[in-house]
C-alpha positions as CSV (number, residue, x, y, z in Angstrom):
1,M,94.2,97.4,19.5
2,Q,94.1,94.2,21.0
3,K,90.9,92.9,22.2
4,R,90.0,91.6,25.2
5,I,87.3,88.7,24.9
6,L,85.5,87.1,27.8
7,I,84.4,83.5,27.9
8,P,82.1,82.0,30.5
9,T,82.5,78.3,30.7
10,D,80.4,75.3,32.6
11,F,82.9,73.1,31.2
12,S,79.9,71.6,28.9
13,Q,80.9,71.1,25.0
14,N,77.9,73.6,24.2
15,S,80.7,76.1,26.1
16,F,83.8,74.6,24.2
17,N,82.1,75.1,21.4
18,A,81.2,78.8,21.8
19,L,85.1,79.0,22.6
20,L,85.8,77.4,19.3
21,Y,83.6,80.1,17.5
22,A,85.3,83.0,19.3
23,F,89.1,81.4,18.5
24,E,88.0,81.3,14.5
25,L,85.9,84.8,14.7
26,F,89.2,86.3,15.8
27,A,91.7,84.1,14.3
28,D,93.6,86.7,12.8
29,E,93.0,89.5,15.4
30,E,95.7,90.3,18.8
31,C,93.4,89.0,21.3
32,T,93.2,88.2,24.8
33,F,90.9,85.7,26.3
34,Y,89.6,85.5,29.9
35,I,88.4,82.1,30.3
36,C,86.3,82.3,33.4
37,H,83.9,79.4,35.5
38,A,81.4,81.1,38.2
39,Y,80.4,78.6,40.6
40,Y,79.0,79.1,44.0
41,I,77.6,76.8,47.1
42,V,73.9,76.6,47.7
43,A,72.8,76.6,51.7
44,S,70.0,73.9,52.6
45,K,67.4,76.4,51.9
46,G,68.5,76.4,48.5
47,I,69.8,80.0,48.9
48,P,73.7,80.9,47.7
49,T,75.5,81.5,50.7
50,F,77.3,84.6,50.4
51,P,79.9,85.5,51.6
52,V,82.3,82.3,51.4
53,P,80.9,79.5,53.5
54,D,83.3,77.6,56.2
55,E,86.4,77.1,54.9
56,M,86.3,72.9,55.1
57,Q,83.1,73.4,52.8
58,Y,84.2,76.1,50.3
59,R,87.4,74.2,50.0
60,A,85.9,70.9,48.8
61,I,83.4,72.9,46.6
62,H,87.2,74.8,45.4
63,D,89.0,72.0,44.9
64,G,86.9,70.2,42.7
65,V,86.1,73.3,40.2
66,I,90.2,73.7,39.9
67,A,90.2,70.3,38.9
68,E,87.8,70.9,36.4
69,M,89.1,73.8,34.9
70,N,92.4,72.4,35.1
71,S,91.5,69.4,32.8
72,F,89.5,72.4,30.9
73,E,92.1,74.3,30.2
74,E,94.4,71.1,29.0
75,K,91.5,70.6,26.3
76,V,91.2,73.9,25.4
77,K,95.3,74.3,25.0
78,A,95.3,71.2,22.8
79,I,94.0,72.7,19.7
80,A,95.1,77.2,21.2
81,N,97.9,77.1,18.9
82,N,97.5,80.9,17.6
83,E,100.8,83.2,18.5
84,K,98.4,86.1,18.1
85,H,96.2,85.0,21.4
86,Q,96.7,84.9,25.3
87,Y,94.8,83.0,27.4
88,H,94.2,83.7,31.3
89,F,92.0,80.7,32.8
90,G,90.1,81.1,36.5
91,P,87.5,80.1,38.5
92,E,85.4,82.7,40.8
93,Y,83.0,82.2,43.0
94,G,80.1,84.1,42.8
95,Y,76.5,84.6,40.6
96,L,77.3,84.4,36.8
97,T,76.3,87.8,36.1
98,T,77.8,89.5,39.3
99,V,81.5,87.8,38.7
100,L,80.6,89.0,34.6
101,K,80.0,92.4,35.5
102,E,82.9,92.4,37.7
103,K,85.6,90.8,35.6
104,V,84.0,93.3,32.4
105,S,84.8,96.0,34.3
106,K,88.2,95.1,35.9
107,E,90.0,93.5,32.7
108,K,88.3,96.2,30.4
109,I,86.5,93.3,28.4
110,D,85.3,94.5,24.9
111,L,82.9,91.3,24.1
112,V,81.5,88.5,26.2
113,V,81.1,85.6,24.0
114,M,78.7,82.4,25.4
115,K,77.0,79.3,24.8
116,T,73.5,79.9,24.6
117,R,71.9,76.8,26.3
118,G,73.7,75.2,29.5
119,T,74.7,71.8,30.5
120,T,71.5,69.9,30.7
121,D,71.4,71.1,27.0
122,D,67.8,71.3,26.8
123,K,66.2,70.5,23.2
124,D,62.8,72.2,23.7
125,V,64.3,75.3,25.3
126,A,65.7,77.6,22.3
127,Y,67.9,79.7,25.2
128,G,69.1,78.9,28.7
129,R,68.3,81.0,31.2
130,S,72.3,81.7,31.8
131,A,72.7,83.2,28.1
132,I,69.2,85.1,28.8
133,S,70.1,86.5,32.2
134,V,73.7,87.8,30.8
135,M,72.4,89.3,27.5
136,E,69.6,91.4,29.3
137,K,72.3,92.5,32.7
138,I,75.6,92.6,31.0
139,R,75.4,96.1,29.3
140,E,78.5,97.6,30.2
141,C,79.9,95.6,26.4
142,P,78.3,93.5,24.1
143,V,77.4,89.9,24.3
144,L,77.5,87.4,21.8
145,A,75.5,84.1,22.3
146,V,76.7,81.3,20.1
147,P,74.8,78.3,19.5
148,A,76.1,74.7,19.9
149,N,74.7,73.6,16.1
150,V,76.4,76.5,14.2
151,E,76.4,74.4,11.0
152,N,79.1,76.6,9.0
153,R,81.2,78.9,10.9
154,S,82.5,80.4,7.8
155,Q,80.5,84.3,7.7
156,S,77.7,85.3,5.5
157,E,76.2,88.6,6.4
158,I,75.3,90.0,9.8
159,V,71.1,90.7,10.2
160,F,70.7,94.2,12.2
161,P,66.9,95.0,12.7
162,T,66.5,98.3,13.4
163,N,63.2,101.1,14.0
164,F,65.9,103.7,13.4
165,D,64.6,105.4,16.6
166,E,67.1,104.0,19.0
167,K,69.8,106.6,20.5
168,Y,72.7,104.0,19.1
169,N,75.7,103.5,21.6
170,W,78.6,104.0,19.2
171,K,81.0,101.7,20.9
172,D,78.7,98.8,20.9
173,M,78.1,99.8,17.2
174,E,82.1,99.7,16.7
175,T,82.3,96.5,18.0
176,L,79.4,94.9,15.3
177,K,81.6,97.1,12.7
178,K,84.7,95.3,13.5
179,I,83.3,91.6,13.6
180,A,81.5,92.5,10.1
181,V,85.4,93.9,8.8
182,I,87.1,90.8,10.3
183,A,84.6,88.4,8.6
184,N,84.7,89.9,5.8
185,V,80.6,89.9,5.5
186,A,77.7,92.9,4.7
187,I,75.4,93.9,7.2
188,R,71.5,94.0,6.1
189,I,70.1,96.5,7.8
190,V,66.1,95.7,8.1
191,H,63.2,97.5,8.8
192,V,59.3,97.3,9.0
193,G,58.2,100.2,6.9
194,S,58.7,102.1,4.0
195,V,61.6,104.6,3.5
196,S,59.6,107.3,2.4
197,K,57.7,107.5,6.3
198,L,60.7,107.4,7.8
199,N,59.9,110.7,9.9
200,R,63.3,113.4,10.2
201,E,64.9,112.2,13.2
202,Q,64.7,108.2,11.5
203,T,66.4,109.8,8.5
204,E,69.3,111.4,10.6
205,N,69.8,108.1,12.1
206,K,69.8,106.1,9.0
207,K,72.4,108.2,7.4
208,M,74.2,107.9,10.4
209,L,74.4,104.2,10.4
210,E,75.2,104.3,6.5
211,D,77.9,106.9,7.8
212,H,79.5,104.9,10.2
213,F,79.5,101.5,8.8
214,L,81.7,103.2,5.8
215,P,83.2,101.4,4.1
216,L,81.3,98.0,4.7
217,E,78.9,96.8,2.2
218,I,75.4,97.1,3.5
219,S,72.2,97.3,2.4
220,F,68.4,98.4,3.6
221,H,65.5,96.0,3.4
222,W,62.1,97.0,3.7
223,L,59.4,94.8,5.4
224,Q,56.0,95.5,4.7
225,N,52.9,94.4,6.2
226,V,54.3,91.8,9.0
227,E,55.4,92.2,12.7
228,L,58.9,92.8,13.0
229,L,60.4,89.6,14.4
230,E,58.4,87.3,12.0
231,G,59.9,89.0,9.2
232,L,63.2,89.3,10.5
233,L,62.8,85.6,11.2
234,Y,61.9,84.6,8.1
235,F,64.4,87.0,6.3
236,V,67.2,85.6,8.0
237,K,66.1,81.8,7.5
238,Q,65.5,82.8,3.4
239,R,68.9,84.0,3.4
240,E,70.8,81.8,5.8
241,S,72.1,84.6,7.2
242,S,75.3,84.3,9.5
243,M,74.3,86.1,12.6
244,I,71.5,88.6,13.9
245,S,72.9,91.7,15.8
246,F,70.2,93.8,17.7
247,V,70.1,96.5,20.1
248,N,68.5,95.4,23.4
249,R,66.2,98.6,24.3
250,K,64.6,98.4,27.5
251,H,64.4,94.6,27.1
252,W,61.8,94.4,24.3
253,F,63.8,92.1,21.9
254,F,63.6,89.4,25.1
255,G,60.3,89.6,25.3
256,T,59.0,89.1,22.2
257,I,61.9,86.4,20.7
258,F,62.6,84.4,22.9
259,S,58.6,83.3,23.6
260,N,58.3,83.3,20.6
261,P,57.9,79.6,18.9
262,L,58.7,80.6,15.1
263,M,62.8,81.4,16.3
264,K,63.0,77.3,17.3
265,N,60.4,76.2,14.6
266,L,62.4,77.7,12.0
267,G,65.8,76.2,14.1
268,I,67.5,79.5,14.2
269,H,68.1,79.2,17.9
270,S,70.4,76.3,16.7
271,T,72.2,77.8,14.0
272,V,72.5,81.7,14.3
273,P,74.4,83.1,16.7
274,L,73.2,86.7,18.6
275,L,75.1,89.9,19.0
276,A,73.6,91.4,21.8
277,L,74.2,95.5,21.9
278,H,72.8,97.9,24.3
279,D,71.8,101.2,23.7
280,N,73.0,105.0,24.8
């Protein structure tokens, strides 16, 4: 079945790098890529003008966006020579998350792939506001956030932290499995605690994960006497893991990972993509 992948762009090099990552990751897969730019016009009071403003103002901005999109399309097509891939380019007027939600629904998108930082590329910020907003608000499909400085696009392993309490969204989990299959990598399931202390429900969920990921190579890793985020980040750093996938359950992950200095201090924010899944 052909994958349908949405890639938002602000025409920056960071968004181009995210696009390259997606092209390489899915190089052997039949895919349709929807490459989209969301824009809006800000009124004098700093408030976006909705609906679309007067025709002359809109046309001036729109023509500039079209020119940028055409230039970006030429840049992409210069390297996009995969006969298994199809490409659609287009700007959309509106807020980024609103535009993406509409595109995900209309085009039946399987995965959103985007950059982690914006055009300013602020080195003191682990993740830009747009990336965080999209990972929090786009819940109809998984979101893969790709940093600009992925050192090696070849995959090693995907780390999946869990407390085994989640009501797993198996549609999203299937995307995680698919990525692991096409990248030919193992999934390392990380839990803070001991296997002997799992309750009945946790034990059943652990077994469901094992069954779901068959025939992939998986392993379970039990972290002791450490907070989940701290243990996870050191685990990823030491093993040079190539991706972190997590379930965005009531935003608990975002409330800790992006405000934790370890994320930036260990350099993980600039080298390791994050795959955001959602609970059921």
